[in-house]
N, C-alpha and C positions, 0 to 999 in steps of 0.2 A: 474550492477544492473539497468537496463534501466528503469524500470517502478516501480512504487511503487508497491509492490508486489501485487499489484494489481493494483491497478490502474496502469496501465502499462506504457507504453512508455511516457506518458506525464508527468510531474513531479509528478504525484500523485500516483499512484499506488495504490494498492488495498486497500480496506478498510479492515484492518485486524481484526480478531476477538479479543476481549479483554479477556485475561485470567488472571486477577488478582487473587491473592491467599488468603488463608484463615486466619482464626483467631484461635489462640491457642498459647501456649507458646513454645518456642524453645530456643536453646542455642545460644547466640549471638556469642560466641567465635567460635563455630562450624560453624556458618553461615559465619563469616569472613573468615574462612579457606576454605569454599566452594567457596566463591567469588574469593579468591586467586587462588584456583585450576582451576576454570573456565578460569581465565585470562591467565593461562599458557597452556591451551589446544591448540594443534595444529589446523590449519585450514584445514588440509588435512590428510588423512590416509596414512600409510607408503606405499611406492612404492614397489611392488613385481611383480614377473613374472606372466603375465596374461594368462588365458586360454580362448578358444572360447566356447560360449554356457552358458546354465544355465538360470534359471528364478529368477529374483530379485524381492523380495516383498517389496514394498515401502508403509509405513504407512502414511496416511493423517490424521493428528490430528485435529479432529473437532467433535462437539456434534450435528451436523446437517447434513443432506444430502447436497452434493454439488449441486449448481444450474445447472451446466453443460452447461454454455454458453462458448463454445469453440471458442472464437473470441477475439483477443486482443482489438479490437475496441469497443466491446460491453460488455465485462466482467468487473466487478468492484470488485470482491472479491479475497482475497489472496488464498482462498481455491480452487477456480476454477483454479487459476494460478498454484498452486502446483500440482493439478491433471494433468494438461496439460503439465507439464515440459518435459516429454520424447519426445514429438512431436514438441513443440514450439522452435523456435530459432529466435533471433533477427537478423536484417540485419547486425549488427556491433558487432565485438569483441571490447574489451577495454583492457587497461593496468590496473594495480592494483590501479591506481588513477582515474579510470573510464573515461579516455580520449579515444576517439574513435580511433581505429587503422584500418588499411586496411587488417587485417588478417582474417576477417570474411566473410560471404557470399557476402557482397557488399563492394565496395570502396567508399570513401568519400573525397570530395575536396571542401574546402570553399574559396571563393574569396570575401574578405571583400569589396574591391573597387567596384567590379561589383554587389555586393549584391546578390550573387547567391551561392547555394550549389548544387554540381553535385553528384548524387548517381548512381553508376553502379553496377548492380548485376553480379556476376561472371558467366561465362559460365559453365554449368554443375550443377548449383544450381537448383534442380528440385523438383517439388511437388511429393508426393508419388504415383501419377499416371504416372510419367515419363515426365510430361510437364515442360519445362524450365520456371523458374520464370522470368517474363518479366516486361517491363515498366508499362504496365497497372496494373499489380499486385502491383506495388509500388505506383501508383497514386490512385487506387480504395479505399484504406483505408481512404483517405482524404474525399472522397465522403460519405463513411459510417459515418465518424465522424461528418461531417458538415451538412448532410441532416437531417432536423428536424424530418422526419418521422421515423428514426431509434431510436430516443430518446437516443442517445449515451451520457452517463454521462461524457465521457472523453473529450468532446469538451470544449475548453476554448478560451478566447480572445487571448491567446498566438499564436494560429494558424492564427489569423487574421493579423499577420505580413507577411504572405504569400499573395502576390498580388492576389486579386480576391476571397480570401477565404470568407471574410465577405459577399460579394455580393452573392456567392453561398449559404451560410448559410441562408441568408435572403430571398432566393428564387427569387432574382433579376437577376440571371444568371444561365444558364443551365450547364455551365462548370466552372472549376476553372482556370482562365486565367493565373495565375502565376505558373502553373505546366506545364512545357514543356516536350514533349517526342520527342527529336530530331531525333530519328531513328524509330519513329512510336510506336504504342502500342505493337507490337511484338518485338521491340528492347529491350535493357537491361538498358537503361539510362533514368533518369529523371533529369530535371534541375528545382530547386525551386528558384523562384524570390521573394526576400523579400523587404519590405518597408524599413527595417532597420536591420542591423546585431546586434546580441546580444552576450555578453561576454561568455555565457554558451554554445554556439553552438558547441564548439569543444568537449563537454563532453556528454556522454550518459545520457538520462533522462532529457534533458533540456526543453522539452515541446514545442519547436518551430517547430519541424518537427517530423514525425512519424518514428519509427524504426522497424516496422514490415511490412510484405506483406500480401495480401489477395488474394486467388485464384479466380480471376475475371471469368475465364472460367467456374468455378464450381458454382459461386454464382450469375452470371449476370442476370439470369432469375427470380430471387426472388425479389419481390417488397421490397423496403426499410422497409416498415412498417411490413413486415412478416419475415424479416431477422432473428431477434433474436429468434423467435420461430421455425425456419425452421429445417428440418431434417439435412440439410447440416451443420448447426451450432451445433445442439443438439445431433444428433445421429450418423452422419457420417462425422465428421470434417476432413478437409484436412490440412496437414502441410508439410513443407519441411525440418523439423528437422530429427534427427537420427532414430526416431521410428514413426510408423503409428498406428492408432487405429485398433485393431482387434475386440474388443467387449466392449460395455458399459452396465453396469448394473446401471440403472438410479439412480443417487444420491449416489451410493455406491462404485463402482469400475470401473476402465478402464484397459483393457488388451492391452498392446502394443507389437508389433513385429517390427523387423527392416524394415526401409525404404530402399529398395534395391537400390534406386537412390540417396541415401544420398551423398552429394558432398564431404564430408571429408573422406569417406571410410566406409566400413562395420562396424557397431557397434559390439562389442564383445559379448554382452548379446543376448540370443535367445529370451528373453521375459522379460517384466517388468509388474508387476501388481500393480497399484496404488489403495489402498483400504482405505476406511474411517474407522477410529478407534476412539472411544469416549475417551475423556480426562481421564476418570476414569478407562479405560482399558489399558492405555499406559504403566504404570509401570509393570504390569503383562506381557504384550506383550514383553517388553524389557528383563525382567528376564527370560522368557521362550524362548528367541531368536526366536520369532514367525516371525518377520520381519527382513529384512536385513538393512533397513534404517528407523530409527524412531526418531522423535523429542521428546526430553524429556519434560515432564510437570514439570516446575521448582519446584512446591510445592511437587513433588514426588521424588526429586533428592536423598534424603537420602535413599529412598527405592531401588534405582537402581544403585547408584554410585559404588557398589562393584561387579556389574554383570560381569561374566566371558565371554570370547569369543566375546567381543565388543571393538571397539576403540571409544573413545569419541572425537569428534571435536567440537569446539565452536567458536562463534563470537558474537560481539554485533551488531545486525542488524541495518540498517538505518530505524528505526521505533520508534514509541512512542504511548502511550495511552494518552487520553485527556478527559476533561470534556467540553461539548459543550452546549451552551445556545441558544435555538431557539428564534430568534428575528425578523423573517420575513418569506417570502415565495419566492419560485422560480416562476418567471413570464415567462411562456412558450412563450407567444407572443412577449415579449420584449427580450427574451433570456438572462435574467439577474436576479440576486437576488435583492429583494426589501425589505428593512428593514422597520418594522412597529415601529414607534417611541413610540406607546402606548403599545407595547408588554409587557407582564408581567415581562419578564426577561430583559427588556431593561432599567435596572438600574445598573450602574457600581458598586455602593456600595454593592448591593445585590449579584452580581456575585463575587466580590472580597471576600466578607464575606464567601460565600460557599467554595471558594478556601482555605481560611485560616482555615476553620473548619475541613478540611480533614487531617487525620493523615497518609498520604501516606508513609512516611519513616518508621513508626512503622509497618504498614502492610507489607511492603516489607522486612524489616529487619527480622521480626519474622516469617513471614508466606510464604516466597518463598525460604527458605533454603539459604538466602543471595544472590540469583541470580537475583533479581530485585532491582531497585534503583530509587529514585525520581529524576526527571529532572527539571531544573529551566526555561527552554525555549523551544520554538518550533523548534529550529535549533539544531540538535544533535551535540555532541562534535566531532564526526568523521569528520565533515566538517571543522575542523581546525580553522583557525582564523576567519572564518565566524561566528563561535559559540562565543557568548558573555559570557566569563567565569566569568564576574562580575555580571551576572544576578542572582537574588535571587529567583525568582519564588514565589510559595506559600507554604512556610513552615508552619508547624502546629502552629497556634496562636489563641486560642479561645478568648482571651481577645481582640485582634485586631478585630476579627470577630464581637463580640458584640458591640464594639465601632463604627464600620462602620455602623451597622444596626441601632443603636440608633441615630447616627448623621443624617442618611438618612430618619429618620421618621418612621421606622418599629418598632412601639411600641408594647410592650407585652400587650395582653388582655387575662388574664388568662395564660394558658400554652403556647399559640402560639402568635407569632407576627402577626400584621395586616399590610395591605398596608398603605402607607402614607396618603391615602384618607380615612382610617378607615375601609375599606372593608376587609373581611377575606382573608387570603393568603394561598392557597394550591398550592404546587409546585409538578408537576407530572414528575417523574423521570423514564427514560427508560434505562434499562440495559439488556445485553444479557446473555444467559446461557453460562456455561463454565465448568470447572472442579468442583469437589465436594466442593471446597472451594470458589467458586464464590458467591454462595448465602450468606454465612456468611460475606464475604467481603463487598458485596453490603449493607447488613443490617447494618454492622459496620458504613459505611459512612452515611446512613440514620440516625442512632443514633447520629452521630457526628453533623449533621445539626440540629437534634432535640434539642441537648444540647444548641444551641444558639436560640432556640425558633422558628425554621422554620419547618412548617408542610409539610414534604416531604413524598410523597407516590409513590410506584411503579405503573407504568401504568399497568392497568389490575390486579394489586395485585400480580404480579409474574414476574420473569425474562422472557424475550422474546427470542424465538428461532432466530437464526442468520438471516435467510432469512426474517422473519417477522419484525425483528428489522430494517433492512436496508430498507425494504419497507416503514415503518413508517417514517424513517429519510428522505429518498429521496423524499417522497411525502408529506412532511410537515404535518404529521398527527396532527390535532389541539389538541390532547390529550397530546402531548409531550412538556414539558417546558425545561427539562434538559436531556442530555443523555451522556453516557460514552462509548467511542469507541476508535478506534486506526487507525493509518496509517502505512503502509509500504511505504517508500519514494523512490523517484527516486534518482539517484546518482548525479544529478546536483541540488544544494540546493535551487534554486529559489522557493519561496512559492506561486507564482502567480497562479498556476493551482489548488491549494487547497483553496486559500483564496481570489481569485480575484472576482470582481463584476460579471463577466460573467461566472464564473466557476460553473457548476451544483454541483460540489462536495464540494462547500462551504456550508456545511450542516447547519450551524447556521444561514445563510442568512444575516450576518452582512455586511453592506456596509458603508464606510465613505470616505469622500474626502481625508483625510490624509492617510488612508490605500491604496487607489488607487494611491496616489502620491508616497508613499514609494515603493510600488511594481513596479511602473513604473521606478523609479530611480534605483532600484536594477538591472534591466535588460536594462538600458539605454546605450547609446554610452559612456557616461562618466564612466560607470562601466567596460569598458575595462581597466581602471586604477584600479588595484587591491585594493589599499588602500581606494579609494573612495567607491568601492563596499563593502568592509569590514565595513566601517563606516555606510553605509546605512543598511546593514544587522543588525548591532548592534542597530541602531535607530529603525528599525522595531520590533526587539525582545522586546525592552523596551516599545514601544508603545503597542504591543499586550499584554504584561504582565500587563500593566496599565489598558487597556480597559477590559481585561478578558472576551472577548466573547468566547475564547477558552483557557482553562487552562491546561498547560502541567502537566501530572501526573508522568508517569514512563516509563522506558524501562527495558529490561531484557537480560541477556545472552541467546543466542539460542544455546542449547547443543543438539547435534545429536549423537545417538548411531548407530554405523555402524558395521555390522558383520565383524569379524576379517578376514574372508575369502574374503573380498572385497578390491580391490585396484582401484586407479584412482578417488576416490571420494574427492572433494575439495570444499571449500567455498570461495576460493580466487577469487576476481573480474575478474581477467584475465582468470580464468578457467571456467567462467560462461558466459552465454548469456542471457541477459534480466533478470539477477538475477536468472537464472535457471542453475542448474548443467548441464554441457555438458555430457549428459548421454552416448554418444558414447565412452567415455574414460573409463567408469566404467566397471569393469569385476570381475569375480571370479578369485582367485589365483590358480596356479597349485599345 
């Protein structure tokens, strides 16, 4: 799982849509049983004899059209990432612990002493037009990421460990001096020269080098500032994965057919159709067997769990939902986040109080069929000892919320609290659309905040559509004080690409000297010592929970309904590329 499912290859990964669920009563015992059942689901469907041919229908669960940015470097949403799965492929395969292997399209060699990484794409790895993927195709993504004209959200200071990357990003150099192509642009090898080697570099999703290629011969004539809107990215994207685009219905569907040049061999399926389906239509789609692969909406689990002719596979993904507080802006000229000390939400007690007022566990226990659960920290438990199991997070505690606000000077004047300076306090909350239970869930949290005297209102008086939501977040819309969103994470746990000073995806825009210090220590030379790195991860989690610029909310089992006539489908990391199902293995059974 190389990129955050969205946000891809760099430790971030896509900004996943938040789909919290509803309010209403349900049976706790039944929900506990559902959670136990999900924990026992396999990660792959049964292996059976495969046949050639057939059209697989793949449901893309979303209440909004996909943006259709078919470029790893420029895409930021999990939805675009899911739509692109049949064509996209990472340069590297991994084992089930996300360690990079040499079984994928490219080989990888790290020389810690020389401070270099050598990447060689294998002969026969070809774009869907038959052209060999070459060294320039490996180097070009760094130009896309670092050239400010592309406005790439995935650029972060982690890339500046590559020699010459910062100079190129700042416009002081025309090339990236630390990326060497020893056999020329048409060769198959690049050598990356680093200022310092990092402990996560052996694992996919580490954020210090890119794990995708871009077809330079196909894109080279497009100016960087026109790249994201170009037909080559939006209408006729090119991939070296198992399938190529046959047809795009903008925002709604993509039809894929086999890439006859695919390096692993001919895919078994004749066609894949990736189609958008609204959350509210998912359960009926599963029950009627309309699609062959469909992600379950957890609030609808009880409606679909007895469906015949499907196999359910499940996993707890590397992801989480969070509450974010806007405390600054992105400075494009400086290429970094700038915190405003006078920002409305730049008061720790206020942020903490809002966290304690949220009844996340109750919402998850009662309204997601037991398939979602509160999390206490921004590092998921799947990361083993990096996860701080002693972290408490923000459990529901109205008394504590009130005490924090009182002590910080947010006194009540009538129904609502006012700011410490006596001025009225209105908090503008941005949340996105989702399933039918999203609205009542959001209203529930607003009511919880109102219980402690905080006048919280939805931006625009309603939930925001996905693309509009992220447009406001990424561009620091002044209407937004607080927002609720989610991350799909990279498979190397370093949080620098999401929460660093120079990360555009640090959407709260908080910057502190201590956070910079801890992030640097997590990825320092000293962190080649595992116990040292563990200690720093725990210290960072404790610091983030205390400061509460970003409050962790919950995660969920991801349950997928797969047609019983399908074989070869798996969610195991080693069976995926970039967090994407290796679709060339998927087929109908005989």
